[in-house]
C-alpha positions, 0 to 999 in steps of 0.5 A: 639394526634390523629394522633399519635395513627393512625400512631402508629396503621398503624405501627403495621400493617404494620410491617411483624411480626405483619402482620403474626399474622392477622386472622379472627375471628369466636365466638359464645356463648350461655347460661342462664342468672344469675341473672333473669330467661332467656337465651343469645344466640350470634355470630359474627365475626371479624378481628385481625390485630396483636395478640393483638388487635381484632375488633368484629361485633355480633348478640346477643339475650337475652331473661329474663321470666316475673316474679310476686313476692308477698310481703307477706301483699297482694301486688305484684310486676311483672317484665315484661321481653322480648327479646332484640335483638342487633348488636354490634361492639366492640374493644378487646385489649389482652395486652399479646397477644392471646398466652397464658392465659391473661385479656383483655378489651373491649369497644364498642357500640350496637344497636336494639330493644327490645320486653318486654313480652306480658302477663295478668299483661302487656297485650298490645305488645311493640317494644323500639329501643335501643342504647348503649355503653359498656365496660367490661373485661374478661379472654381469654384462648387459648385451640388449636392452633385455638380455644379459650374459653373466659369469660367476664363481661361488663357494658352496658349504653343506652337508651330504649324507650326514658329512660336510660338503664344500665345493669351490666353483673356481671358474666361470659358469655362463648364464643368459638372462632375460629380463622383463620390466614392470613400470615405465621406462627410465635410464636407469634398467639395463 
């Protein structure tokens, strides 16, 4: 089965119509987190061998603020918050191509470190290694010939400091993507 998938992939790259849709991708994003108070910044580069397939590499930094809540009966609960910095590699598949509005799916893996916040409730500085796999999907919206906007949601499952880490990105993360095409123009390109 791997041989068949590899052969199909090579044929897609080698076919002139698909080869003319090749592009380099530069993307970036910034915005607040949706559930907990914080922000997320990301930037990356990628390569699209076809208008349906993109391989991306990016760096992401997410910071969540610490929270202290009272239960009203004299008890308190604390959320340490912190900063998560990761590098990731992902594969994005856009079934209808990048030239029109449409859905896409993604899968990838990430590695990096987390640094929980230090405050009066959590006075000890800590640094943890993080490894994770993720999957998700979103919608791709071409704005101009080589500029697109997309929003996605992801589920990440991995390990942090020897414990299971599971994160669901429920809301969209808006990213602006700029593509630089290789080859001659075709209608198959965004």
